[in-house]
Residue, then its C-alpha position, 0 to 999 in steps of 0.5 A: m596578835r589578837r585578844v581573848s578569854f573565856l568562862f566555864s562552869i560546874a555543875l549546875a545551881a539548885g533553881c537553875q535551868s538545864l541547857p540545851v548542849e551544843q554539838p562540837p563546832v568545826l572552828n578555824n583556830s585557837a586562841v588565848a588573851t592573856a595580862h602579859p605578851l609573854a604568858t600569850n606566848a608560852a600558851r600559844d606554844v602549847l596550842a601550836m605544838g598541838g596541846n589543848a586550852a587546859d595544856a595552855a593555861v597550866a603554861a600561862g598561869f605558870a607564865l603569869a606568876v613569873v612576870e605578873p608577880s604583884m598580881s597573881n603567884l604561886g602562893g595565891r587562890i584561883q577559880i577556874m571554870v571550864r566548857s567542854p567541847d561537848g557543852n558541859y562546864q565544870g568548875y575549880n575552887g583553888m582560893t587560899e584556906v585559912p590553915a588550922s591553927y590562926v587565931p585571929p588576932d584583936i588587931p587585923v594585920s595587914q601584911g607579913y607571915g600572919t595573912i598567908a593561908t594555904p595557896g591554891v593556885v599550883a594544885g587548881l592547875a595541877r587538876l586542871h590538867a589531871e582532868h582536861g591536859s593532854l600534853p605530859w605536865s613536866g613539859l608545860l612548866r619548861e618555858p615558865a622555867r625558862i623565862a625565870r631563869d633568863g629573865y624578861e624585859l619589865l613592862p612599864g606597868a609592872a615596874a610602877r607596880h614595883a617601884e609602888a610597893l618598895d617600901l613594904f616588901r624592901d625588909n623582906p629577905g625573899f623580895q630582896l632576893s627577887f625585886i630590888e638592885g644592889d643598891g636598894s632600888a626596884y627595877d626601871a621598865g626595860d630592865i631584864l629581871r632575873q629570879p632564880q630561885l623562882a625558876m629553880t621551884i618551876a622546875r622541881l615543879a615540873d620534874a618532881g609533879a603538882d604534890d611536891f607542893y603539897r607534900g613534897e620538899i616544896a611543902k617542907r620548906i613552906s612550912t619551916d620559913m612559916a615556924a620560923n617567922g610566925g607564920h601558920v600555915t604547916e606540913m599537915d595544912l599543905d597535904a590536907y589541902r584539896v581542890l574543891d568544885g566550883r559553884h556554878i550558877t545559871i540564870s536567863y538573861r534576855g535570852y542569852d544564859i551567864h554562867t558565873l561561879a558563885a561564892p567564894a567567887g564573885g559571880g553571885l553579885v554578877v547574876k544579881a547585877l544582870n537581874i536587875l538591869e533585866n528589868v529595864n530595857m537597857a537597849a533604848l536609853t541613852e548613854m547617860q541614862w544607861a550610865a545612871v541604871m547601870n550605877q544604881a544597880l550595880a551599887l544594890t549590889i554591891n550593898s546586897m553583899a553585907d546581908d548574904l556574903a557566903e551566899m549558901n543560897l544560890a536559888h537567892v541570889a537567882d531570884k529575879a523577884w528580889a532583883a524585881q524589888q531592887a529595881q524598883s529604887i531606881r531613878i531613870p533620869a529624863a533623857v537630854p540631847v547629849a552626843k552618844s559616846p562614839e562608834s570609832i572609840s580608840k581601841e589602841t593608845p599608848l598608855l603612859l605611865s602619866t595618864t594610866d593607873w599601873s598601880g592603884r594610885r585612884w583607888g589604893s592597895y587594894s585595888h590593882h590586882t589579880s591577873h585573868f586569861t583565857i584560852a580556847d582550842c580547835d575541840g571548841r574546848v575554852v578554859s576560863v582563869t582568874q587567878t590572884i594573890g589579894p592586894s598589890f605583891g599579896a602579903r609581901v613575903i617570899t620564903p628565899e629559897l622558893g621565890f614566889v609570892y604569897a598573898a594575903t588572905m586572913g587579917g584585913y584585906l578579907q576581913a568582912a568574909d569568914q576567917s576561922p580555920g578551914s574557911r577559904p574567904r571570898t572574892t570579887i573574882a567572877p568568871t563567867v561564860v554567855s551562851r546562847d541556845g547552847k551555843l557560845v557567844l563570849a565568855l570573860g573575866a576582869a582584874g581590879g578589886i571590886r571593879i571586876l564584877s561593873a566591868i564584867v556586867q557592862t561588858i556582857s550589857r555593851h554587847i547584848d543590850q547596845g549590839h555592840d562587837p566585842m571589841t567594842a563593847v570592852a573599850l567603851p566607857r565605864v561607870h563605878p559606884v562611889r563607896g564609903e563608910t557610914e557614922a557606923g563605920d559600916r561599908v556603904t555603896y552611893p546609888l546616885q554617886v558615881h565614877l565616870e570613865m573620862t580618858p580622852e580616848r574611850g571616856w564618857s562624852e563631855g555633855v553626860p557629867a553634866a547631864l547627870i549632874s541635872a539629874g540630880f547625881e554626884v560625879d566623880p571624873v576619872d581621867e585614868h586609864a586603867s581605873f575601871g577593870r580590865v577586860h579579857l575577853v574570847a567571842l566565838s563568830g561562826d567558826t572563829w575565835q576571837g579574842v579582846a584584851d582591856p586596851d587599858w592593859e599590857g595584855t595581848t592576844a594570839e591565835a593558831s590554826c587549826s591543822a586540816p581534818 
């Protein structure tokens, strides 16, 4: 099995260049990369039976709601990018929408019914299928429903997240039906986990269609549960929900075109960071210098959110003059003799509970959520999807007879964003495509909270600036700037304070921390896997899709051969 992932875009933003259109290539294979082997297999099987990337994405998205419920679910939010065989891009904004009746409480809550907004995942996948799919909708949901009904073996990472969150969700009746054993404990790795209520919900959506979620029996059950438990989502909110076009933005980076989605997605941050980096000759830097410059560019980008969270002016987001001004503050340390990270860096390492941050031990409960997957088909169509429910297990609420987890949107989790009725608070999910002269190069997305930004930007720089192949670009060590609070309580990111990935298998060489400290940086070494985001990537090499799944996670890739013409 191999790994993959791709991202697509929408109508070009104001101020962005027009792009050459690529003629559809003759391809050898289709490919899929997801965060869980069962979701990968479900998508691969759809491709093998003649479905396209959009069809396979529907199967994968629903399967992930079953097998990775702490990360993404039917009650969550979604951003989708599609690149058509003719080179056109289209994006979908299926973020959760704040209900019409919501009034922010005096003290924000962190979980429960009061944090739940109108979900967008089902509508997002349904619009993707309606506009790009080729196989009947009902057949695409059969395998996810079967997995939920018959059960699946719980992977170690998922089991760790279930155990970590047990005290947070143990009192919710829906969770008691789905995720808690008779003795009150969480399921262990290797246990067979069955979700009959979710299986029935997916089966109903297969037969009645996605509209049932928003205007049918499922909608009634959602609104009844909300009304009985202090929630805000009503039948009117569900009926009014629509998937919006995504806000596509494109910039050039050293002769490559970077396509991504701006707020409420997080691609605007990717654009800003790369524009800042373009002012530095990253290819000429030592590994220590590269880490220092990257950390500063990421910190400057993250700090810019305080002044432009909504990103209403896409021309400003893409402004290279602004980026050049920001880059003037970047310090490039003097080069010192530090060995580069080895080219033969380990890309396949057993991930143990003791050495892997499966559940957010390092960064906290708001860090380990979100699932990204990408699928490419034999026609050259690529679908890149990031779906999330916010913090681990979202709002920690399940409507008992429906079986799916709701995202947390209002309250403490996204309190910096607009939470007025009708708004769609932004996150950092950022499906991204890289092309050159109209031809696909690679596409990627990531999971991991604010480290989505740093994982995507560093992977792109590793590939373009340093010339690494896609798999090595994903496996090489990363940095992430330290964040804190001012005396006034404002969040701030420190350019000269750096978290360094220091696992024995794929971390920075031992001389890098000392060299950074000598150059005036404060260094926090991090030796747990899965602490710096998880990338799923797909690249086109000639006429063959190559997939890469982050070696710090349990994701997989698979391929299906293209039929002879």
